[in-house]
N, C-alpha and C positions, 0 to 999 in steps of 0.2 A: 327536094321534090317542093316543098315550102318555098326556099328560096328560088327557084325556078317562076313559079306562080307567081310570086312578088316582083321578081325583075320585069316577067312580062306584064304585068299593071301597070307598071311606073312606064317601061316602054310605050306602052301603049295609049296611055291617058296624056302622055308629053308628046308621044310621037317621036320619040328618041333623040329629043332636043336636051333632055335634064340631066345634068352629069349628077355624080355620086360620090361624096369626099370617100376616099379611098377604095374608091371602083364597085362594080357590081357585084364583084366576089372580094370584098374587101372586109377588115376586121370590123367595121359597124356595123355592114351588111349581114355579117354573123352572130352579131350579138342580137341585133333585131330579130334572126329569123329564129334561136335558140329559142330567145324570149316567148316568143308566139309557137314553137313548140312544145312548151311547158303545158298547155291547153289537151293536146293531144293524149285521147284516151277518156277525157272528162263527157259526161252525156251534155249532149248539145253541140259540140267542136265539129263548126261546119268545113273543115280543109280549106278549099278555095276564098268561101265567103269569109274564115277569119284570117286570109290574107289580105282580103278587100280591106275588112276592118282595119287591118294594120296599114294600110297605105293611107285610108282616109286619116289616121293618126296623125303620119308623118306629113301630109299636106298641111292638116291643120296647124299643127307645129312650124310649119315653112311661113305659114300666112300671118300666123301672129309673129314671127320674127320680122317677116316684112315690115309686118304695120309700123313695130316700133320703130326700124331704122329709117323708115321714112320720116315718121315722127321727129327722129333726133336729125335727121337731116344727112344720112351715110349715104353712100352709094349702094344701090341693090344690086343683086343680083338674081335674076329672076327663075334663072335655070340649072339652079344649084340648090341640092339637098345636102346638110351640112351636117356635122355630127349630131350637135342638139338634136335638128330633125330625124333623125333616125331612130336615135335611142333615149333622148330626152336630155334635158340639160343635168348639169352636177348637183344632188339632194342639198351638200353642203353651201353652194353660192345661190341656189335657187331659193333656198329659205331667205334669203337677206333680202329680196324683192318681194316677198311675199304679204300682202296686208294681211290677212289673215293671221300671222305670226306674231305682227305687231301689233294687233289688237289681242292677241292673247297675252303678251307680255306687258300689256298696259294696266290687266286687270291685276284687283287685289288679291293677296293670299292666294296666289296659285305659281309660288316659287317652284315647290315640290312636282309640281305638276311641268311647267314648263322642264325642271330639268329631265324630268321623262320622258318628253318627248323630244327636247335636245339630243337624249342617247338612243332613241329610236333614228333620228335626221343622220348621227354619225354613223350609224351600223349602215343606213343605206348607202350613204356616201363611202364608206370601205366596199362594199359591193358592185356599186358603180365603177372603182377601180380595178378591181379584181377581174370584172368583165373585159376592161380594159388592157390589161395582161394577159389576159386568154385564161383566166381560172374563174372556175363554177362558184356563183354568188352562195353567200349564206343564206339560209332562209331566215326570214324575218315575218314575221306574222304583223298583220296589219289590225286584225281580231282584239280587242282590249275590253275590259271590265272597267267601268268606273264607278267607284265604291267610295260614298260619301254622306254627311249629315245633309239637312234640307237648306235648299237656297247657298250650296257651297260652288255652285256654276256648272254642276255637272252636263246641265241641258245644253247650256251657253260655248263651253269648250267643245261638245260634242261637235256640235254645228263647226265650229273653228277648225276643230283637227279634221275635219271630211275637207274642208277648201284647202286646207296647209297641204294635204295628201294630194288634192289638185294639182297645185302650185309647183310641188316638187315631180307631178306626172308620174307618181305613184297610182292613181286613178287617172281615169280617162273623164270621170265628170265630178266636182264636190257635193252633190245633191246628197243630200241627209232626207232619209225617208224613215219618221217619226213613226212606230208602234207602241201604243198602251197596252194594258190590259184589258181593257173593253174590244180591242179588235180580237180577243179569243174568243169573246162571246156572243153568238147567233140570235138570231130574232126565231126562229122555231126548232121545234125537238131535233136534235140531232146535228144541228149546224154548227152548235159550238165544239163540238166533236172533229167534226170535220176541219174549222179551220185551227183547231189547236194543233191536229195532226199535221196539217200543212205548215205550219210556221214553224212546229218541231222539226219536220221531214226538211226545211230549209235549214234550220238552225245546222243538225247533223250532217248535213252534205258541205259545212263549211271545212276546208280542209288545210287553208293557212299556208297557203304553197305562191310562192314567186310565179307574178305574172297575173295574178288573178284578180280581174277589177271588179273588187268587192271587197267591202269591209265594213264589219259587224261589229255592234259596240252595246254591251248590255250595262244598261245605268242603272244604279237602287243603292239603298242604305247597306253598311256592309254586312251586320247582323243579318237581315233579311235574306240578302244574296246569299252568305253562307249557307243557310236553313236551307233554301230552294236548291244548291248546290249537292247537298248531302242526299234530300231526295229527289230530285229529278234523275234523268238517266247519266253514267259516269260519264259518257263520250263529252257533255256539255264541261266538263272538269277538265277534260283532256285537252279540248278545243279553246277552253278560257282559262287558263290558270291563275289562281287569284294570287299566287306570288308575284305574278307579272302586273298584276292590276295597277291602275292610277288611283290614288288614294287620295279624296279631297278632305283637308282636315279642317277641324273646325276654327273660325280665324280667333285670332290672339287680341289682347286691348289694343296693341297699334293698328293692327290691320282694321280692327272694327272702326279706329279714328279715322283711318283714309276711307274708308267706306263711307263714311258718315260726311267725312268733309267734301268726298265728292258730290254726294248725292244733295248736298247741300248747296253745292256750287252750280249744278246742274237744274236747281229749282229755284236759284235768285234767294236764297235765303240765309238770313244771318244767324249768328248767334254768340254768345260772351265768352270769354275764356273759362268761366267757373262753370258756365252751363256744360262747356264741353265735355269736362270730368267728371259732373253729375250722368252725364247721358253714358259714358264709357262705365259707371259705375252702376248702371242700370244695367245696361246689357251686359256685366259678366256675373251680375245677378241671375240673369235669366239664363245665363250658361249654364247655371247649376238646374236647371228643369230638365223635363224630356223632350230628345227631337228640338234643340235650340235653333231657331232659323235662320242665323248668321247674318244675312242680306236682308235676308225677309225681315229679319228682326228689327234691324234698320228701320226699313220701312213702316212696320207698326208703331216702331216709336217717335217716327216724325209725326206720322197721324195723332199719335197722342198728344206730340208737343203742339202741334198746331191748333188741336183743338182746346188745351189747358190756355193757349194764349190767346184764344179770341176770347174764351171766358175769363179770362184775367183783365182784358184790354175791354171790354164788352161797354162799360161804362167811363170810358177814360174821353177825354178831347184829342183832339189831333196834336195840342203842344203839351201833353200829359205823357207823351211818349217818351221813352229815353231815347237819346242818340248814343250809337255803342261806339267803343272805345276798342283800339287795336288790341288783338288780344295777348297773354303770356302763359303759354300752356304750361302745365305740370311739371315738376324735373322730371318724373316717371315717364314722359310721353315726348321728350326733347330731341329725343335719336328720331323721331318720325319726321322727315321731310313736309315743310311746308306747303301748302297748295295756291299757287299765286291767285289775285283775285276772288275769293272765295266771298260770292254774295254782293262782289261790287261795292259800293260803298259802304256794306257794312264790317266784309271779315275780308284783310287785305293785310298781304306783307308790307305795304306801304301805303299811310295815312294819308299821304298824296293821292292815290289809287282811285279813291270813291269818288264817283262824278255828282256831282253838285247837282245833277238834273231830277234825282232820283227825291219825289219829297219823304221826309222821315215819317208821314203818317202813313203809309202803305209799306213801308219795309217790315218785316219779318225780321224782329231781334231777340230770338230765343235766349230766356235766362233758367236757371237753374230748375225753378217751379215748376217751368213748363214739362220737364221731363220727369220731374218727382217732384210732386206737392211736397212734401215732407222730406226734402232733400238732406237736410243739415242733421237729420236725428242719430248719426253713427256719431258727427262731432260735437254737437251739441246738446243734445237731449236723451242718448242711451243712459246716460245715470237717471236723469228724470222723470222718463220713460218708466225705469226701472220701480221707483217709488211708486209711481203711479198706478202702474200695474198690480202692485201688490197693497194699496192701500186696503182693501177690504178683506186682506188674507188675515189671517190670524193663528201666529206660531208659527210661522215660518222664518225666522229671522235668521238663521243659519243659513239656508237657502239663498236668503236677497245678500247674504255676505258673500259668499260663493260667486252667484251671478258678476256683483258687482266687481268681486277680483277679476272676472273673464274681460269685462268692458274696459277696465284698468289695464290688463296685459294689449288688448288688442290696440286700444290708442295708443299704448308707447309704443309697440312694434311701428303702426304708423308714422308716429311723429319720426321714428328712425329710418322711414323711407321703405320700410319693409313688407312684403305682402304676408300678413298676418295669417291666412290658410294654413290648418294643420298646427297653430299655435294653443289652441284650447280644444277638450273634448265636445265631440258632436255624436255621441254614443251614449245613453244615461240609462240607469236601471232604478225604477220606482217602488218600493217596499212598503208593503201597508195595507192596513187593512180596508174595505170599502167605504166611503164617504168620507175621506181623508183629502178629498180634492188631487187626485192625481192626473186625472183629464185635464180641470181646469187650470191647473198647475204647466201643464204638456204647452196649452195654447198660450199661455204665458210666457214660456221658454221659446216657445217659436217667435213670436212677438222680440224677445228680445234678442235671437239671432238674426231676425228679419231687421231690425234695427241697427245691428254691426255686419251687413250686408253681405252678408255669408248664405242667407238664401234670398231665391226670387218670389215665395209668398211667406205670409205669416199663416198660411191654413197649416190644420190639425188633420191628418188622415187618421181616422181611427178605425183599428181592426182587430178582430182577434184569431188564435190558430187557426179557426177553420178555413180563414182566408188563405194558409197557405200551405194545408194539407191537402193531397190529389187524394182522387177516389180509385185509380187503380196506379200497378209499376209505372213507373216513367213519367208522371203527371205532376209531382210532388216539386221537382227543379224547376220545370218551365212555369207552373203556378206559380210558385216563390217570386221568382224571377220580375214576372208580369206586377205582383202585387207590389215589390219593391221599387219599381218604376213608377207606380202610382205617386211616391213619397218624394222623388225627386225633386228639388229645390224647397221642398215642404218639410214640417214634421209629421212622424210616423210614429202612432203609438198604439203597440202590441199588447192589448190588456187582456190580464191570463196568460202571458206567454209561458206561464210553466205547464201548461196546457199540452206545449209544441215536445215536450219528453216525453209523454204515456203513449206511443206507437212509435214501430220503425217508419213509417211514415212521416211523424213528426221530427223524429231525427233525422230523418232526412234532410227536412226544411230547416232545422237548426243548423247542418252543416253547409247548405246551399247558402244561408246568410253570413254565415262565416265566410265562407268564398267572395260572398259579391262583395262585402264590404274591404276585401282586398283589391278588388278592381278599380281602376281607374273611373271606369263608368259610374261609382257610386261613393267612391272614396271623397269625404268632403263636399258632397254634394247635397246631403241630407241631414236630419236630426232624428236619430232612430232612438226610441223609445222602449224599454219592455218594462211592462207594470207587471204586479199582482203580490200575493203575500210572502213576507220575508220568505218563512223557511221552506216554502216550493219553489221559490226562484234561486235561492242557496242550492238546492237538488238538483235545479236545471246547471248549473253553472259547474257542479261536480260531473254530471254526466259529459261534459264537453269544454275542456280546458282551452279550448281556442277560443270558444265565444267568451269565458271568463277575462280572455287577456283581450279583447276587443273591446269589453263594457267595463271599463275604469272608474267609473264615477257613479256611486250609487246616493240617491236621497230617502232616507226613511222617512217616512209619513207617521209618526207618531198617533193612537188614538187619541182624540181630542178628551182633554180632561173636562170637569162638569163647568167650571169656571169658563172655558174659552167656547163650550155649549151655550151658555145662558147669553157671554157677549153677543155669540154668532146667530143667536134668537132674536137678540134686539136689534141687529143690524137689518137682518130679515123683515123685519116689523115698520122698522123706520122706511124701510124700502116700499112697504104698503101703504103707508101714510097715515102711519098710526105709532106709540110710544107705548114702551111698556116701563114705565116710571120705577116702578122698585127694584127693579134687574139688579142694580150694582148696589144700593143703598136702602135704608129704611125696617122696618119689621119684617116687612115680608122675604127680604131676600135670604132668611133662614129656612123657608118652605120653598121657595122657587129652586134654590139652588139643591137643598135636599131631594126635592124630585127630580130635579134634574140629574143627580148623583143615581137615582133607583133607576133611571131609564139607562142611564152608560152601561149598568150592570148589569141587565137583561138581556142574554143572550139573543142574538141578533140584531143587536143596535149598529145603526148604520151612521153613527155619527153625525156629519154634515147634513148628509141626505136627510136624515129622519127629522135632525133639526128643523129644516125647511118643508117638511110637511108638519109636524107639530105646530111652526107657524103659521100654516094656512088653515089648518084647524081652529085657530086663534083667531086668524084675520077673518074666516067665517064665520065664527061663532060673533064677534063682534058687529059685524057687518048685519048680521040676523037680527042683532038687537037694537042696531040704528037704524031704522027705516025713513025717517027723516034726519034732512042733513044739518051738519053740527059743525062748528070750527075746528073743533079738535076730538080728535080719535084717540082715547084713550083704552087701552087694553088693563083690564081691570086684574088685579092680582086673583081674584076670585073666578075669573075667566081662563087666565093663563094653569092655576092649578086645577081648576075643572076638566080643562083639556089633557094636560099630564097625568092626572088620575086615570080617563078614560085610555090614554094610549099605553099606561102602566098596566091596566086589568089585559087589555087587548093583547100587547104583547106577552106579557105573562100568562094569557091560556093558548097562544098560538105557541110559546115555547114548552107547553105542559108542564106548568113550575106549579105545585102544590103548595094552595097556602094552608094558613092554619086552619082546622075549623071549630066552628063555636065561637069566634069572635065576636063583640057587639056590635053591632050597626053603627057605620060611621057615614057622615053626609059631610059635603063639600060645603064651604063657609058662605052663610047665605047672602053677605054683603060684604063689599070693600071693609068696610070698617072691622066686622068682626074679624075678616080672614086675616086683616093686619094684627089685629092682638093677639091671636091665636097662637099659640106655645107649638112647636113640632110636637108630636106624640111621642110616646114611648114603646118602640116595637120589642118583642123577644129578643133576648141574648143570644150569644153563641153557644151557651150553653143547654138553648132550647132544642137544639137542632135534633138531640136525641130523639124530641116528639113529634118531632113530624114537620119543624119550620123548615121553610126552604133557606140556604145559605146561598149566594152568588157562585154559578162555578167559575165564570169567565175563562179564559185563557190561559194553557202552561204558562206563559210569558207574562210578567208584572207590565202594565200599560207604564210607558217612558216618559209619563209628564211626571213634571217635578212638583210634587204635594203639598211641597213645603213652603211653595211660592204665594200660595194663598192663604188664608186663616180664615174660613165660614166660622161663624159665628155658632153654629150647632155642635161646634169642637169643643167650647170652653164650659165648664160646670160650673153651675150656679152650690151655694155656701151647701153643705150638707149632701152634696151629691157624689161626693170623689170616692165614697166607700160603695156604691152601689154598681160600679165598674161599666164599663162600654158595652154597646148593644150593638145588633145589626138589625136594622128592619126587614120585612118579609119583601119589601122590593130593592132590597140591596142597599139603600142607604145606612149611613152610619151615625148614630144618634144618643144622646147621654140619655140617662132615665128622666123623665122628668113627671114631678108632680102632678100636673094640671091633668094630665090625658095620660092614657095607658095602651090604648089600642092602635094599630096603626088604620088610617083612614082610608086603605085603598082599593083594595076589593075582595076582604074575607068573606063578607056575609053580603054586604048592600055594598058594592061600590055605587061610586056618583054617576048621576044619569051622562051618559054623552052626548055629543051634540048628536044630530039626526043622520050625519053623511057615517058616524065612525063605525067601523067591523064592530057588532056585538061579541063579546069574547062567548067561547065554545063552552057551554058547561058540563059538554063529557070529558073537556080536553084535563082537566083537573084530575080527574079520576082515572084516566087511561095512563095504565102502568104499562101495557103492552108496548114493546120498541118493535117497528115493524123493520122489515130490512130492506134498506134504503137501496140497495144495489138494484141496479137495470135488469128487467126479466128481459128473455131471451126471445127478439126479433124485435124489442122496441128498446134502442140504445139512444140516448142522447148525447149530444156531441162534447160533453162534460164528461162523460164516462170514461175511463182509463182503459183504454185499449177494444179490445173485441168479446163478444159473451162468453163465457167459460161452463166449466158443468155444471157450478154450484149456482148458475141461475136459473136452470130447472125448479121449477114448482115445488116439488117435493123437498128440496136443497133449501131454499128458501126459508119452506116451513120449519125444518131441523134448524137453521139458523137462527131465525127470529124467537122459539122458543126454548132457549140455553137459556136465557135469565132475565130477571126484569131485575128493573134499576130500582135501586134505595127510592125513598122518596123526595130526598133531596137532589135528583136529577132530572133531567126533563125526559118528558114523556115520548118528544117524537127527535130523535136525532138530525132528520131532516132539516127542522126548523134551527136549530144550533149552530150547524157547520159552517154557515155563511159565515158567521163574526167568531166565535170561538176556534174553528179549522179543528176541528175534533179528528180522530183517525175516522174518516167513511171510509165506505166499501170500496169506492175509487180510489182514494189517497194509499187506503191498505193496502189492495192489490199492485199497484205501484211500485209500493214500498216492500212488496214480498216477493215479487218476481222480478223487479228492475226492468229495464227497457227488454223490451222483445226482440227477438234477433232480427237484424236488417234484412233476412230475406223470408223472413216465416212471422209471421203478424199472429197467428195462434199457436202459441205454443203448446196448449194443451192438447195430445191425440184426441182423448175420448169427444173433448170440444169440437175437435174441428172432424173428427165424424159423425157427430149429431147435427150438428149445425149446417153441415153440406148434404146434407137427407143420404147417405148413404144408405140401398137395397140390399137384400141377400142377394147375391149372387146366384146364377143357375147353376143346380149340381152340387149346392153343398148341402148336406144330411141334417137334420134333425139334430143329432147329436154335437154334430162339430158347433152349429149352429147355438144350440144351448152351452156349449163351452165356451164359445167366445162371448155369448153376450153375459157370462156368469164373472168372464174376466172383467170387461168393459165396468159392470157392477162393483166389483170389488176395487177397481182401482177410482172408481166415485166416492165411495165408501172412505178409503184411505186418504184421498184428496179432502174430504170432507172435514174429517179427522184433525189433520193437517192444518187446513184452513179455521176448524173451531179452537185450535189452541192457541193459534197466532190471534183470536178476535180477542181470544179470553187474556193473554196476554197485555195485547192493546187496551183493551176497557182496563184492565189493571194499571196501567201507566196512566191513562184516564185519570182515573179515581186519587191519586196519588199526585199528580198534578195541580189536581184542585184542590186537595186539602194541603199541599205545598201554599199554594196560590191564597187560601185562605188565611192560613197562618203568617204569613209574610204580612198582608194586609190589613190584621190586627194589629201586629207588631209597627208597622208602620204608622197606623193610627194613635196607638199608645206613645208611640215615642214623640208625635204633633202634641198630644194632650199634655205629656210632660211637660214638653218646650214652652206650653202658653200657662202651665201652670202657675199661680203667684205661691202659693203655700207653701212651705219647703216642706212638710210632711207629707204634702198630697204629692207633689213631685218625688218625693221618694220613691210611695206607694206605686206610682205609673211608672216608673224606673223599673223595678221589681217587676212588675207585670209583664212590662217590654221584653226584659232580659229572658223571662219566661218562656214568652210568645217568639222571642228571637230563637231559642235553643229551640222549641220545638221546630220552628220552622225549617231551621238548617236539619233538622233531624228528617222530616218529612221530603225534604228534596234531596236527600241522600239516599233515602229508602227511593225515590222517584228514579233517581240514576243507576241505582240497581236493577228495578225493572225495565229502566229503557234497552239498559245493554242485554238483558236476557232476551228484549225482543227482539233487537237487532240481530242477536246469533241464529233466533228461529227463521226472520228473516232472509239472512243471509244463505242459510241453510237452504230454506225452498228455492231462493231463488238459483244455488247451485243446483238443485236439483231439476228444474225445470228447464235451465242452460243443456244439461246433461242430456235429460231428454229431447230439447230439441236436434241437438247434433245427432243421436240416435236415429231419431225419424229421418234428417237428411242424409244420413249414410241410408237407410233403408227405401229411400226413394229412388237413389241412384243406382242401388246393384239389385234392388227387386222387381219383380216380374209383374208387378199390379199395374197392367195399362190406366187405369180409373183412375191412377191416382191418391187411390183409399189409404188411409193413416194405417199405421200396424201396432197391432195390441199383440202385450208379452201375455204368453201363456204360462200355465201352471209350471212345465217341462223348461221354461224359460226360452222356448222357440217364440216367432213371432208369426202372426196372422193377421192378414190386412182384414180391415173391418167389413169388405165383402164378403169374405171366409173361403173364398176361391184358390188362395196362395198363402202360401207357409215358405218360413225360411228360420234355419236356426242360428243361433249367434254368430257358428262359426263361418258358413255361409255368407255371413253378412260382412266377417271381417271385424265383428266388435268384440 
């Protein structure tokens, strides 16, 4: 019927004078009729109107053919409809004369897209031949997805794609209608929803059948588009299969070079050969960043080069502007075809091609410094910059040596003409106490890798475990990926990374980090640094072996020695335009070094961070005393010692260190001269600890500085002193007995008057021997606490815990003040060691805690007797848990005490060894060696005892951890088979059965399958 309607329209329009190739009922008319019939049954199909549209299409094809024949001077038959007029041209031939196809082939970096379109053209050509042979065409969808990064040509290719389909006669019109997300947004309430529904309805009506005069393209970034298809209607995934999408890849170096040369030629700009190589290096570094702009990045680089060029030539005369020479490209880019006549007189394959009419004064000839002002950093300055970066850093010689080795490796690989990416590690672990320069070193490390060309920026992104952990199930992975994306092309420092191992969400974040580090998106494109205390970081790596395998490079930041701290103090004061002339020599060196030693032994000492605070105190005091201008500001020994004494007093009071009562008053030196002549006082020795003197607790591990590398004067003994033995000061310093002074001047009775800005010592702190429970209370959990609240966070449990024991006089009054420096077994770390990581599917392994924290209420119909039995069972479980915790805590405190004793004995042995080495008299040396041997024996015995206590603690912790895991398994099983719809926890009763916390449901162990 449709064929007859089409024949009638042809006959009527041409009044019977039009001849049809193959006849009115021939093959070509049947093919055209079948194509027209494909629209039958679709909404809007108009039968006779569809036949009219088909006739108009045939007439248009004939008109275009006749016009081309006239232009070619060929004979024209005006009364003939040919094969191409009726069914269109052969796609394989039509594409050869398509201007859009030729333009697409001339574009840079689209080889894969050209291949995909060529495959589609080949499929259309086969369908054309099948129809000529009387076979049904194979369905070919014109709708597609364009996926790729920014500025990879998606929009441009989409416009050309429509024109190519029109040239192939697959579409009647090559016009491209662009829509953006703003087209979904309305201006009034409800209009956005209507627009969205209309667009989605239009998209859902796409059927991808032959003959449909419409092509729909979806453009976007690949990750975002995949996410959209997962969340959207499944029909979209069926109609736009991602497997058949057009993937626009990021440009490689050769394609970036072609793009750059093309844009230079378009804009009439010149460039030196070395500048081209530098430009590609800049673009290569930028590729490591997030959302690399490809062609847009080239435009931005040219804009930067123009600005730098103008800045560089702003003061030049016309004669000073250099005349360019023909460039020779680097060997790694020789395979790229040159573009003839790039910028005319400036860049051409033939030197004679430059027109002499262009004055050199107005030519833009870019040099390497226009693209990168510090372009030769990787070749000439990497080693020099390394020395400059670490010139103000003390005690990091090993790190500098390793970084220098990395630089030499990269240089050697590049000399051989290879890519150094992947040849040196880019994941590091920084281990050490606070104030040892971990963030500062990370910034310097970023500059080194930026100079080597591995990073697009030397910026350091500092974050914590909180930035990776989600607040609900499913958020952690997304949050981790987004956080890592911020560090692409930069350095990311995760401070206190061990916190990731203290909750199930944190463990998920660690797994996601490990997974991302193997993905192409992140691998080799950023420097990732995990930072934290050494013992805690070692525990984190034990939890995830994959993480340990990806972080193979450790940098250990040892506590700074007193000598190094004194050197840093001098550097800090020099930066404030003042000097400390007696810091390294002179009679006051003994006092200054002794005071600094006292400070380093106080719990909570933050190394360089506290040295900076001390320098600020000294500087403020100096400025306060010099209200008139002077030529040279000096920080006198009296001021330095006064500020040190004030800090010692404040820190000891804050740490709750108990000083010896009844000490005679001591005051700071009254003048620099008297201070310089003063001899270090003689504090009580180690044997006085039984009388209440404080001995420095210190961390379980000795600081790893080499105390033998310096020999302070106060370790030498005068004649007659060798029989008195070594002593320790109340502040922690190590002094010989002095015949001129008998007591410590620090803060026993009358401490030195601190500066007006110093924090006064708390008089109650020294007498406060109550050790409060540092664990967070229920409902008030800090981000640094391990895991969720548990049942021992209740007030009554806290009281029981805090009243179990009082520390001896030599210990600190508050544990929270010392844990930042000495890292003792705090409540949070103790809990993590006791329980281990929480189960991945349950952040709250303790059922009693969960039932109470979730606000369980008594179910309706539960009798008083049943409810009382349930509460009694909960109370019993609570008391049992508290007893287990108390036992573990007591063992942990015992380990701590034994570690402190081992530390003290080892320090005493080391000090005696140093004195023996410095002794000049043979008899004196023999006595000191005997004392040293005895002290070393005591240290070994104390360490052996500490290890035995540690093994017992680990056994108790493992038992508790196994119990908690088994309890979590039982709860999970009960939840699966139980009938409690409220999701309450199940409490074990006295008869071995289980009852939900609400009281309404009961189940035996056999019913639960336990």
